LOLUM-418577 format. One record per residue (C-alpha): residue number from 1; residue in one letter; x, y, z. Coordinates in steps of 0.5 Angstrom, whole numbers. Layout:
LOLUM-418577
{i = NUM&aa = A&xx = X&yy = Y&zz = Z} $
...
END
This chain:
LOLUM-418577
{i = 1&aa = M&xx = -17&yy = 131&zz = -243} $
{i = 2&aa = Y&xx = -13&yy = 131&zz = -237} $
{i = 3&aa = F&xx = -9&yy = 136&zz = -233} $
{i = 4&aa = E&xx = -2&yy = 134&zz = -233} $
{i = 5&aa = P&xx = 2&yy = 133&zz = -227} $
{i = 6&aa = T&xx = 9&yy = 135&zz = -227} $
{i = 7&aa = L&xx = 13&yy = 129&zz = -225} $
{i = 8&aa = L&xx = 18&yy = 128&zz = -220} $
{i = 9&aa = P&xx = 24&yy = 123&zz = -220} $
{i = 10&aa = S&xx = 22&yy = 116&zz = -217} $
{i = 11&aa = Q&xx = 15&yy = 118&zz = -219} $
{i = 12&aa = D&xx = 14&yy = 111&zz = -223} $
{i = 13&aa = I&xx = 15&yy = 107&zz = -217} $
{i = 14&aa = L&xx = 10&yy = 111&zz = -213} $
{i = 15&aa = Q&xx = 5&yy = 111&zz = -219} $
{i = 16&aa = A&xx = 6&yy = 103&zz = -220} $
{i = 17&aa = F&xx = 3&yy = 102&zz = -213} $
{i = 18&aa = S&xx = -2&yy = 108&zz = -213} $
{i = 19&aa = E&xx = -5&yy = 105&zz = -220} $
{i = 20&aa = R&xx = -7&yy = 99&zz = -216} $
{i = 21&aa = M&xx = -11&yy = 103&zz = -210} $
{i = 22&aa = Q&xx = -18&yy = 102&zz = -209} $
{i = 23&aa = E&xx = -17&yy = 110&zz = -206} $
{i = 24&aa = G&xx = -16&yy = 116&zz = -210} $
{i = 25&aa = L&xx = -10&yy = 119&zz = -209} $
{i = 26&aa = L&xx = -8&yy = 126&zz = -211} $
{i = 27&aa = L&xx = -1&yy = 130&zz = -210} $
{i = 28&aa = F&xx = -1&yy = 138&zz = -211} $
{i = 29&aa = R&xx = 2&yy = 144&zz = -209} $
{i = 30&aa = G&xx = 0&yy = 149&zz = -205} $
{i = 31&aa = D&xx = -1&yy = 154&zz = -211} $
{i = 32&aa = G&xx = -6&yy = 149&zz = -214} $
{i = 33&aa = E&xx = -1&yy = 145&zz = -219} $
{i = 34&aa = L&xx = -2&yy = 138&zz = -219} $
{i = 35&aa = V&xx = 4&yy = 134&zz = -218} $
{i = 36&aa = F&xx = 1&yy = 127&zz = -218} $
{i = 37&aa = A&xx = -6&yy = 123&zz = -219} $
{i = 38&aa = N&xx = -7&yy = 116&zz = -219} $
{i = 39&aa = A&xx = -12&yy = 112&zz = -224} $
{i = 40&aa = I&xx = -18&yy = 113&zz = -219} $
{i = 41&aa = A&xx = -17&yy = 120&zz = -218} $
{i = 42&aa = R&xx = -15&yy = 122&zz = -225} $
{i = 43&aa = A&xx = -22&yy = 119&zz = -228} $
{i = 44&aa = S&xx = -26&yy = 122&zz = -222} $
{i = 45&aa = L&xx = -23&yy = 129&zz = -221} $
{i = 46&aa = C&xx = -17&yy = 131&zz = -226} $
{i = 47&aa = R&xx = -22&yy = 131&zz = -232} $
{i = 48&aa = D&xx = -22&yy = 137&zz = -236} $
{i = 49&aa = P&xx = -29&yy = 140&zz = -234} $
{i = 50&aa = R&xx = -34&yy = 143&zz = -239} $
{i = 51&aa = D&xx = -33&yy = 150&zz = -235} $
{i = 52&aa = G&xx = -26&yy = 150&zz = -237} $
{i = 53&aa = S&xx = -23&yy = 151&zz = -230} $
{i = 54&aa = T&xx = -17&yy = 149&zz = -227} $
{i = 55&aa = F&xx = -15&yy = 144&zz = -223} $
{i = 56&aa = A&xx = -14&yy = 149&zz = -217} $
{i = 57&aa = E&xx = -20&yy = 152&zz = -218} $
{i = 58&aa = R&xx = -23&yy = 144&zz = -219} $
{i = 59&aa = I&xx = -20&yy = 142&zz = -212} $
{i = 60&aa = A&xx = -23&yy = 149&zz = -209} $
{i = 61&aa = Q&xx = -30&yy = 147&zz = -211} $
{i = 62&aa = V&xx = -29&yy = 140&zz = -208} $
{i = 63&aa = L&xx = -26&yy = 141&zz = -201} $
{i = 64&aa = P&xx = -30&yy = 145&zz = -196} $
{i = 65&aa = G&xx = -28&yy = 152&zz = -194} $
{i = 66&aa = G&xx = -23&yy = 152&zz = -189} $
{i = 67&aa = A&xx = -20&yy = 145&zz = -190} $
{i = 68&aa = L&xx = -14&yy = 147&zz = -193} $
{i = 69&aa = S&xx = -12&yy = 152&zz = -188} $
{i = 70&aa = Q&xx = -14&yy = 147&zz = -182} $
{i = 71&aa = A&xx = -9&yy = 142&zz = -186} $
{i = 72&aa = R&xx = -4&yy = 148&zz = -186} $
{i = 73&aa = T&xx = -5&yy = 149&zz = -178} $
{i = 74&aa = S&xx = -6&yy = 142&zz = -175} $
{i = 75&aa = G&xx = -3&yy = 138&zz = -181} $
{i = 76&aa = S&xx = -9&yy = 134&zz = -183} $
{i = 77&aa = W&xx = -17&yy = 135&zz = -185} $
{i = 78&aa = S&xx = -22&yy = 130&zz = -185} $
{i = 79&aa = G&xx = -29&yy = 129&zz = -187} $
{i = 80&aa = S&xx = -34&yy = 127&zz = -193} $
{i = 81&aa = L&xx = -35&yy = 130&zz = -199} $
{i = 82&aa = P&xx = -40&yy = 130&zz = -205} $
{i = 83&aa = I&xx = -37&yy = 128&zz = -212} $
{i = 84&aa = G&xx = -42&yy = 128&zz = -217} $
{i = 85&aa = E&xx = -47&yy = 123&zz = -215} $
{i = 86&aa = R&xx = -42&yy = 120&zz = -210} $
{i = 87&aa = I&xx = -41&yy = 121&zz = -202} $
{i = 88&aa = V&xx = -33&yy = 120&zz = -201} $
{i = 89&aa = I&xx = -29&yy = 120&zz = -194} $
{i = 90&aa = A&xx = -23&yy = 125&zz = -195} $
{i = 91&aa = H&xx = -17&yy = 126&zz = -192} $
{i = 92&aa = L&xx = -12&yy = 131&zz = -193} $
{i = 93&aa = Y&xx = -5&yy = 132&zz = -191} $
{i = 94&aa = H&xx = 0&yy = 138&zz = -191} $
{i = 95&aa = Y&xx = 7&yy = 138&zz = -191} $
{i = 96&aa = G&xx = 11&yy = 144&zz = -192} $
{i = 97&aa = A&xx = 18&yy = 145&zz = -194} $
{i = 98&aa = I&xx = 23&yy = 151&zz = -195} $
{i = 99&aa = G&xx = 20&yy = 155&zz = -200} $
{i = 100&aa = Q&xx = 14&yy = 151&zz = -202} $
{i = 101&aa = E&xx = 8&yy = 146&zz = -199} $
{i = 102&aa = F&xx = 5&yy = 140&zz = -201} $
{i = 103&aa = F&xx = -2&yy = 137&zz = -200} $
{i = 104&aa = L&xx = -4&yy = 129&zz = -200} $
{i = 105&aa = A&xx = -11&yy = 128&zz = -201} $
{i = 106&aa = L&xx = -14&yy = 121&zz = -200} $
{i = 107&aa = F&xx = -21&yy = 120&zz = -203} $
{i = 108&aa = H&xx = -24&yy = 113&zz = -200} $
{i = 109&aa = N&xx = -30&yy = 109&zz = -203} $
{i = 110&aa = I&xx = -30&yy = 114&zz = -210} $
{i = 111&aa = E&xx = -32&yy = 107&zz = -213} $
{i = 112&aa = G&xx = -35&yy = 104&zz = -207} $
{i = 113&aa = Q&xx = -42&yy = 108&zz = -206} $
{i = 114&aa = E&xx = -46&yy = 102&zz = -203} $
{i = 115&aa = D&xx = -40&yy = 100&zz = -198} $
{i = 116&aa = Y&xx = -40&yy = 107&zz = -196} $
{i = 117&aa = E&xx = -48&yy = 107&zz = -195} $
{i = 118&aa = R&xx = -47&yy = 100&zz = -191} $
{i = 119&aa = E&xx = -42&yy = 103&zz = -187} $
{i = 120&aa = L&xx = -46&yy = 109&zz = -186} $
{i = 121&aa = E&xx = -52&yy = 105&zz = -184} $
{i = 122&aa = Q&xx = -48&yy = 101&zz = -179} $
{i = 123&aa = R&xx = -45&yy = 106&zz = -176} $
{i = 124&aa = H&xx = -52&yy = 110&zz = -175} $
{i = 125&aa = A&xx = -55&yy = 104&zz = -172} $
{i = 126&aa = E&xx = -49&yy = 103&zz = -167} $
{i = 127&aa = L&xx = -50&yy = 110&zz = -165} $
{i = 128&aa = R&xx = -58&yy = 109&zz = -165} $
{i = 129&aa = Q&xx = -57&yy = 103&zz = -160} $
{i = 130&aa = A&xx = -51&yy = 107&zz = -156} $
{i = 131&aa = Y&xx = -56&yy = 113&zz = -155} $
{i = 132&aa = M&xx = -62&yy = 108&zz = -153} $
{i = 133&aa = R&xx = -57&yy = 105&zz = -148} $
{i = 134&aa = L&xx = -55&yy = 112&zz = -145} $
{i = 135&aa = N&xx = -62&yy = 114&zz = -144} $
{i = 136&aa = G&xx = -63&yy = 107&zz = -141} $
{i = 137&aa = A&xx = -58&yy = 108&zz = -136} $
{i = 138&aa = Q&xx = -60&yy = 115&zz = -135} $
{i = 139&aa = D&xx = -67&yy = 113&zz = -133} $
{i = 140&aa = K&xx = -64&yy = 108&zz = -128} $
{i = 141&aa = L&xx = -60&yy = 113&zz = -125} $
{i = 142&aa = L&xx = -65&yy = 117&zz = -124} $
{i = 143&aa = Q&xx = -70&yy = 112&zz = -121} $
{i = 144&aa = S&xx = -64&yy = 110&zz = -117} $
{i = 145&aa = E&xx = -63&yy = 116&zz = -114} $
{i = 146&aa = K&xx = -70&yy = 117&zz = -113} $
{i = 147&aa = M&xx = -71&yy = 111&zz = -109} $
{i = 148&aa = A&xx = -65&yy = 113&zz = -105} $
{i = 149&aa = S&xx = -68&yy = 119&zz = -103} $
{i = 150&aa = I&xx = -74&yy = 116&zz = -101} $
{i = 151&aa = G&xx = -70&yy = 110&zz = -97} $
{i = 152&aa = Q&xx = -66&yy = 116&zz = -93} $
{i = 153&aa = L&xx = -73&yy = 119&zz = -92} $
{i = 154&aa = A&xx = -76&yy = 112&zz = -90} $
{i = 155&aa = A&xx = -76&yy = 113&zz = -82} $
{i = 156&aa = G&xx = -79&yy = 121&zz = -83} $
{i = 157&aa = V&xx = -84&yy = 118&zz = -87} $
{i = 158&aa = A&xx = -86&yy = 112&zz = -83} $
{i = 159&aa = H&xx = -86&yy = 117&zz = -77} $
{i = 160&aa = E&xx = -91&yy = 122&zz = -81} $
{i = 161&aa = I&xx = -96&yy = 116&zz = -83} $
{i = 162&aa = N&xx = -95&yy = 113&zz = -75} $
{i = 163&aa = N&xx = -97&yy = 119&zz = -72} $
{i = 164&aa = P&xx = -104&yy = 120&zz = -75} $
{i = 165&aa = I&xx = -105&yy = 112&zz = -75} $
{i = 166&aa = G&xx = -103&yy = 112&zz = -67} $
{i = 167&aa = Y&xx = -109&yy = 117&zz = -66} $
{i = 168&aa = V&xx = -114&yy = 114&zz = -71} $
{i = 169&aa = H&xx = -112&yy = 107&zz = -67} $
{i = 170&aa = S&xx = -113&yy = 111&zz = -60} $
{i = 171&aa = N&xx = -120&yy = 114&zz = -62} $
{i = 172&aa = L&xx = -122&yy = 107&zz = -65} $
{i = 173&aa = G&xx = -121&yy = 105&zz = -58} $
{i = 174&aa = S&xx = -125&yy = 111&zz = -55} $
{i = 175&aa = L&xx = -130&yy = 110&zz = -60} $
{i = 176&aa = Q&xx = -131&yy = 103&zz = -58} $
{i = 177&aa = E&xx = -132&yy = 105&zz = -51} $
{i = 178&aa = Y&xx = -137&yy = 110&zz = -53} $
{i = 179&aa = L&xx = -141&yy = 105&zz = -57} $
{i = 180&aa = R&xx = -142&yy = 100&zz = -51} $
{i = 181&aa = S&xx = -144&yy = 106&zz = -47} $
{i = 182&aa = L&xx = -149&yy = 108&zz = -52} $
{i = 183&aa = F&xx = -152&yy = 101&zz = -53} $
{i = 184&aa = T&xx = -153&yy = 100&zz = -46} $
{i = 185&aa = L&xx = -157&yy = 106&zz = -45} $
{i = 186&aa = I&xx = -161&yy = 104&zz = -52} $
{i = 187&aa = E&xx = -163&yy = 97&zz = -48} $
{i = 188&aa = A&xx = -165&yy = 101&zz = -42} $
{i = 189&aa = Y&xx = -169&yy = 105&zz = -46} $
{i = 190&aa = E&xx = -172&yy = 99&zz = -50} $
{i = 191&aa = R&xx = -173&yy = 96&zz = -43} $
{i = 192&aa = A&xx = -177&yy = 102&zz = -41} $
{i = 193&aa = L&xx = -182&yy = 102&zz = -47} $
{i = 194&aa = R&xx = -183&yy = 94&zz = -46} $
{i = 195&aa = A&xx = -185&yy = 95&zz = -38} $
{i = 196&aa = P&xx = -192&yy = 96&zz = -36} $
{i = 197&aa = D&xx = -189&yy = 103&zz = -32} $
{i = 198&aa = P&xx = -184&yy = 106&zz = -36} $
{i = 199&aa = K&xx = -183&yy = 111&zz = -31} $
{i = 200&aa = A&xx = -181&yy = 107&zz = -26} $
{i = 201&aa = L&xx = -175&yy = 105&zz = -30} $
{i = 202&aa = I&xx = -173&yy = 113&zz = -31} $
{i = 203&aa = P&xx = -168&yy = 113&zz = -24} $
{i = 204&aa = E&xx = -164&yy = 107&zz = -28} $
{i = 205&aa = I&xx = -164&yy = 111&zz = -34} $
{i = 206&aa = D&xx = -161&yy = 117&zz = -31} $
{i = 207&aa = D&xx = -156&yy = 113&zz = -27} $
{i = 208&aa = I&xx = -154&yy = 110&zz = -34} $
{i = 209&aa = R&xx = -153&yy = 117&zz = -37} $
{i = 210&aa = R&xx = -149&yy = 119&zz = -31} $
{i = 211&aa = R&xx = -144&yy = 113&zz = -30} $
{i = 212&aa = A&xx = -143&yy = 113&zz = -38} $
{i = 213&aa = D&xx = -143&yy = 121&zz = -38} $
{i = 214&aa = I&xx = -147&yy = 121&zz = -44} $
{i = 215&aa = D&xx = -147&yy = 128&zz = -45} $
{i = 216&aa = F&xx = -140&yy = 128&zz = -45} $
{i = 217&aa = I&xx = -140&yy = 123&zz = -51} $
{i = 218&aa = A&xx = -145&yy = 127&zz = -55} $
{i = 219&aa = G&xx = -140&yy = 133&zz = -55} $
{i = 220&aa = D&xx = -134&yy = 129&zz = -56} $
{i = 221&aa = L&xx = -136&yy = 124&zz = -61} $
{i = 222&aa = P&xx = -136&yy = 129&zz = -67} $
{i = 223&aa = Q&xx = -130&yy = 132&zz = -66} $
{i = 224&aa = L&xx = -127&yy = 125&zz = -65} $
{i = 225&aa = M&xx = -130&yy = 123&zz = -72} $
{i = 226&aa = A&xx = -127&yy = 129&zz = -75} $
{i = 227&aa = E&xx = -120&yy = 128&zz = -72} $
{i = 228&aa = S&xx = -120&yy = 120&zz = -74} $
{i = 229&aa = R&xx = -122&yy = 123&zz = -82} $
{i = 230&aa = E&xx = -117&yy = 128&zz = -82} $
{i = 231&aa = G&xx = -111&yy = 122&zz = -79} $
{i = 232&aa = I&xx = -114&yy = 118&zz = -85} $
{i = 233&aa = E&xx = -114&yy = 124&zz = -90} $
{i = 234&aa = R&xx = -107&yy = 125&zz = -88} $
{i = 235&aa = V&xx = -104&yy = 118&zz = -89} $
{i = 236&aa = T&xx = -108&yy = 118&zz = -96} $
{i = 237&aa = R&xx = -104&yy = 124&zz = -98} $
{i = 238&aa = I&xx = -97&yy = 122&zz = -96} $
{i = 239&aa = V&xx = -98&yy = 115&zz = -99} $
{i = 240&aa = R&xx = -101&yy = 118&zz = -106} $
{i = 241&aa = D&xx = -95&yy = 123&zz = -106} $
{i = 242&aa = L&xx = -90&yy = 118&zz = -105} $
{i = 243&aa = K&xx = -93&yy = 114&zz = -110} $
{i = 244&aa = D&xx = -93&yy = 120&zz = -115} $
{i = 245&aa = F&xx = -86&yy = 122&zz = -113} $
{i = 246&aa = S&xx = -83&yy = 115&zz = -114} $
{i = 247&aa = Y&xx = -87&yy = 114&zz = -121} $
{i = 248&aa = S&xx = -82&yy = 112&zz = -126} $
{i = 249&aa = D&xx = -85&yy = 111&zz = -133} $
{i = 250&aa = R&xx = -80&yy = 113&zz = -139} $
{i = 251&aa = S&xx = -87&yy = 114&zz = -143} $
{i = 252&aa = E&xx = -89&yy = 120&zz = -139} $
{i = 253&aa = S&xx = -91&yy = 125&zz = -143} $
{i = 254&aa = W&xx = -91&yy = 133&zz = -142} $
{i = 255&aa = K&xx = -96&yy = 136&zz = -139} $
{i = 256&aa = L&xx = -99&yy = 142&zz = -136} $
{i = 257&aa = V&xx = -98&yy = 142&zz = -129} $
{i = 258&aa = D&xx = -99&yy = 147&zz = -123} $
{i = 259&aa = L&xx = -92&yy = 148&zz = -120} $
{i = 260&aa = H&xx = -95&yy = 150&zz = -113} $
{i = 261&aa = A&xx = -99&yy = 143&zz = -112} $
{i = 262&aa = G&xx = -92&yy = 139&zz = -114} $
{i = 263&aa = L&xx = -88&yy = 143&zz = -109} $
{i = 264&aa = E&xx = -93&yy = 142&zz = -104} $
{i = 265&aa = S&xx = -93&yy = 135&zz = -105} $
{i = 266&aa = T&xx = -86&yy = 134&zz = -104} $
{i = 267&aa = I&xx = -86&yy = 139&zz = -98} $
{i = 268&aa = N&xx = -91&yy = 134&zz = -95} $
{i = 269&aa = I&xx = -86&yy = 128&zz = -96} $
{i = 270&aa = I&xx = -80&yy = 131&zz = -93} $
{i = 271&aa = W&xx = -83&yy = 135&zz = -88} $
{i = 272&aa = N&xx = -81&yy = 131&zz = -82} $
{i = 273&aa = E&xx = -73&yy = 132&zz = -84} $
{i = 274&aa = L&xx = -75&yy = 139&zz = -84} $
{i = 275&aa = K&xx = -80&yy = 141&zz = -78} $
{i = 276&aa = Y&xx = -75&yy = 140&zz = -72} $
{i = 277&aa = K&xx = -70&yy = 146&zz = -75} $
{i = 278&aa = V&xx = -73&yy = 149&zz = -80} $
{i = 279&aa = T&xx = -79&yy = 155&zz = -81} $
{i = 280&aa = L&xx = -82&yy = 154&zz = -88} $
{i = 281&aa = E&xx = -84&yy = 161&zz = -91} $
{i = 282&aa = R&xx = -88&yy = 161&zz = -98} $
{i = 283&aa = Q&xx = -88&yy = 167&zz = -102} $
{i = 284&aa = Y&xx = -92&yy = 164&zz = -108} $
{i = 285&aa = G&xx = -94&yy = 168&zz = -114} $
{i = 286&aa = E&xx = -99&yy = 167&zz = -119} $
{i = 287&aa = L&xx = -97&yy = 162&zz = -124} $
{i = 288&aa = P&xx = -99&yy = 159&zz = -130} $
{i = 289&aa = L&xx = -100&yy = 152&zz = -132} $
{i = 290&aa = V&xx = -93&yy = 150&zz = -134} $
{i = 291&aa = E&xx = -91&yy = 145&zz = -139} $
{i = 292&aa = A&xx = -87&yy = 139&zz = -135} $
{i = 293&aa = L&xx = -85&yy = 133&zz = -133} $
{i = 294&aa = P&xx = -88&yy = 133&zz = -126} $
{i = 295&aa = S&xx = -85&yy = 127&zz = -122} $
{i = 296&aa = E&xx = -78&yy = 130&zz = -125} $
{i = 297&aa = L&xx = -79&yy = 137&zz = -122} $
{i = 298&aa = N&xx = -81&yy = 134&zz = -116} $
{i = 299&aa = Q&xx = -75&yy = 130&zz = -115} $
{i = 300&aa = V&xx = -71&yy = 137&zz = -116} $
{i = 301&aa = Y&xx = -75&yy = 140&zz = -111} $
{i = 302&aa = M&xx = -74&yy = 135&zz = -106} $
{i = 303&aa = N&xx = -66&yy = 135&zz = -107} $
{i = 304&aa = L&xx = -66&yy = 143&zz = -106} $
{i = 305&aa = L&xx = -70&yy = 143&zz = -100} $
{i = 306&aa = L&xx = -66&yy = 137&zz = -97} $
{i = 307&aa = N&xx = -60&yy = 141&zz = -99} $
{i = 308&aa = A&xx = -62&yy = 147&zz = -96} $
{i = 309&aa = G&xx = -65&yy = 144&zz = -90} $
{i = 310&aa = Q&xx = -58&yy = 140&zz = -88} $
{i = 311&aa = A&xx = -54&yy = 147&zz = -89} $
{i = 312&aa = I&xx = -58&yy = 149&zz = -83} $
{i = 313&aa = A&xx = -55&yy = 147&zz = -77} $
{i = 314&aa = E&xx = -59&yy = 148&zz = -71} $
{i = 315&aa = R&xx = -65&yy = 153&zz = -73} $
{i = 316&aa = G&xx = -66&yy = 157&zz = -79} $
{i = 317&aa = T&xx = -71&yy = 159&zz = -85} $
{i = 318&aa = I&xx = -72&yy = 156&zz = -92} $
{i = 319&aa = T&xx = -76&yy = 161&zz = -96} $
{i = 320&aa = V&xx = -80&yy = 158&zz = -102} $
{i = 321&aa = S&xx = -82&yy = 163&zz = -108} $
{i = 322&aa = T&xx = -85&yy = 163&zz = -114} $
{i = 323&aa = G&xx = -86&yy = 168&zz = -120} $
{i = 324&aa = V&xx = -87&yy = 170&zz = -127} $
{i = 325&aa = E&xx = -82&yy = 173&zz = -132} $
{i = 326&aa = G&xx = -85&yy = 174&zz = -139} $
{i = 327&aa = D&xx = -86&yy = 167&zz = -142} $
{i = 328&aa = Q&xx = -82&yy = 164&zz = -136} $
{i = 329&aa = V&xx = -83&yy = 162&zz = -129} $
{i = 330&aa = W&xx = -78&yy = 161&zz = -123} $
{i = 331&aa = I&xx = -78&yy = 158&zz = -117} $
{i = 332&aa = E&xx = -73&yy = 160&zz = -112} $
{i = 333&aa = F&xx = -70&yy = 156&zz = -105} $
{i = 334&aa = R&xx = -67&yy = 161&zz = -101} $
{i = 335&aa = D&xx = -64&yy = 158&zz = -94} $
{i = 336&aa = T&xx = -60&yy = 162&zz = -88} $
{i = 337&aa = G&xx = -55&yy = 156&zz = -87} $
{i = 338&aa = P&xx = -47&yy = 158&zz = -88} $
{i = 339&aa = G&xx = -47&yy = 159&zz = -95} $
{i = 340&aa = I&xx = -43&yy = 156&zz = -101} $
{i = 341&aa = P&xx = -35&yy = 158&zz = -101} $
{i = 342&aa = A&xx = -34&yy = 161&zz = -108} $
{i = 343&aa = D&xx = -29&yy = 155&zz = -110} $
{i = 344&aa = I&xx = -34&yy = 150&zz = -109} $
{i = 345&aa = Q&xx = -39&yy = 153&zz = -113} $
{i = 346&aa = Q&xx = -36&yy = 151&zz = -119} $
{i = 347&aa = R&xx = -37&yy = 144&zz = -118} $
{i = 348&aa = I&xx = -43&yy = 143&zz = -114} $
{i = 349&aa = F&xx = -47&yy = 140&zz = -121} $
{i = 350&aa = D&xx = -41&yy = 136&zz = -122} $
{i = 351&aa = P&xx = -43&yy = 128&zz = -121} $
{i = 352&aa = F&xx = -41&yy = 125&zz = -115} $
{i = 353&aa = F&xx = -39&yy = 131&zz = -112} $
{i = 354&aa = T&xx = -41&yy = 132&zz = -105} $
{i = 355&aa = T&xx = -38&yy = 136&zz = -98} $
{i = 356&aa = K&xx = -42&yy = 131&zz = -94} $
{i = 357&aa = P&xx = -39&yy = 126&zz = -90} $
{i = 358&aa = V&xx = -38&yy = 119&zz = -93} $
{i = 359&aa = G&xx = -44&yy = 115&zz = -93} $
{i = 360&aa = S&xx = -49&yy = 121&zz = -92} $
{i = 361&aa = G&xx = -50&yy = 122&zz = -100} $
{i = 362&aa = T&xx = -49&yy = 120&zz = -107} $
{i = 363&aa = G&xx = -46&yy = 127&zz = -110} $
{i = 364&aa = L&xx = -52&yy = 126&zz = -115} $
{i = 365&aa = G&xx = -57&yy = 130&zz = -113} $
{i = 366&aa = L&xx = -55&yy = 137&zz = -116} $
{i = 367&aa = S&xx = -52&yy = 134&zz = -122} $
{i = 368&aa = I&xx = -59&yy = 130&zz = -124} $
{i = 369&aa = S&xx = -63&yy = 136&zz = -122} $
{i = 370&aa = Y&xx = -58&yy = 140&zz = -127} $
{i = 371&aa = G&xx = -60&yy = 135&zz = -132} $
{i = 372&aa = I&xx = -67&yy = 135&zz = -131} $
{i = 373&aa = I&xx = -68&yy = 142&zz = -131} $
{i = 374&aa = N&xx = -63&yy = 143&zz = -138} $
{i = 375&aa = K&xx = -68&yy = 137&zz = -141} $
{i = 376&aa = H&xx = -74&yy = 142&zz = -139} $
{i = 377&aa = H&xx = -70&yy = 148&zz = -143} $
{i = 378&aa = G&xx = -69&yy = 151&zz = -136} $
{i = 379&aa = R&xx = -63&yy = 153&zz = -132} $
{i = 380&aa = I&xx = -61&yy = 153&zz = -125} $
{i = 381&aa = D&xx = -57&yy = 159&zz = -122} $
{i = 382&aa = V&xx = -54&yy = 159&zz = -115} $
{i = 383&aa = D&xx = -53&yy = 166&zz = -111} $
{i = 384&aa = S&xx = -49&yy = 165&zz = -105} $
{i = 385&aa = A&xx = -44&yy = 168&zz = -100} $
{i = 386&aa = P&xx = -40&yy = 165&zz = -94} $
{i = 387&aa = G&xx = -45&yy = 167&zz = -88} $
{i = 388&aa = E&xx = -51&yy = 170&zz = -92} $
{i = 389&aa = G&xx = -54&yy = 163&zz = -94} $
{i = 390&aa = A&xx = -55&yy = 160&zz = -101} $
{i = 391&aa = A&xx = -61&yy = 161&zz = -106} $
{i = 392&aa = F&xx = -62&yy = 156&zz = -112} $
{i = 393&aa = R&xx = -67&yy = 159&zz = -117} $
{i = 394&aa = I&xx = -70&yy = 155&zz = -123} $
{i = 395&aa = T&xx = -72&yy = 158&zz = -129} $
{i = 396&aa = L&xx = -77&yy = 155&zz = -134} $
{i = 397&aa = P&xx = -81&yy = 156&zz = -140} $
{i = 398&aa = V&xx = -88&yy = 156&zz = -139} $
{i = 399&aa = R&xx = -89&yy = 152&zz = -146} $
{i = 400&aa = Q&xx = -83&yy = 148&zz = -149} $
{i = 401&aa = P&xx = -80&yy = 150&zz = -155} $
{i = 402&aa = K&xx = -83&yy = 146&zz = -161} $
END
């Protein structure tokens, strides 16, 4: 038994074409009265159900809630629907005339489930490839910005390395002279031990000690060695921090990290950019180990510290504070610069937006930082007013949501 449509004039032509369609076609009034259905739609949707429901009730069961109202509002609705054991693509169109309204429904692939599944799998594969390309582009952009930052810091980093290398080199020259004097004194003692009358060589030994200033060497040598060791450790620390900062590995796993260690590592790299005009104050609280991607957080620290330093024209202070609030930690960077106007605050995280002169910045630092913190399920808040400096506060969960 079928729901019987009420035929309209010239429906025979429409019906002749629709019977050849591979899609199901339904035309029904706004009150749920069926006007027209082609063969595929009659076989799938218009058979009298066992529960005795009307066509209006049947179509209301098939279409999701809100489909009819959306079609009325915007003129159309599209979506996928389960019909029996099949999934079909449905398009619903609305037409309102004076005093009445009509809906035209097209059901695609009612008889072609395999085709639909192949199409779905193909689209799924395309989406997966697009997602992988997007991830790859994001990683390349992240690494590019990271290396660009290191490039901007190259002169300062070279200076920070050159200073300790310079005094280590100078100390090695002094050490060479000290060793020459000590070996001369040792040779004099050896001659005295082999001489028939060792006491006769005591004046010569005393003269060597006086001319070589052995007493000064004895006091200066330990200090010289300690200073040289400190210089080498300084270089080692800078190189290690640079290596950690420039590290890029898509398979980098989340780990429990000490945020203060990351802050100090970043400060160590960029200190030459700040030390001539910035007083750095640390107000560290006691933080638990935080689940994070440390190399990415270090890039956020560097971007915020460099921006704070560049905001200070001559002399100023940057205060780095940390603390805990419940199951979250926060890191704040506050500077005494001129502040950020309200109209600019709305745009500072936009890609390629920068207030720096052309060639002085990529405009990606804050945008990338925002993305990294969002990836950590955290947030960046900005507090600034013209003339009162700016504060960027990062809030992160101690453990990432499962």
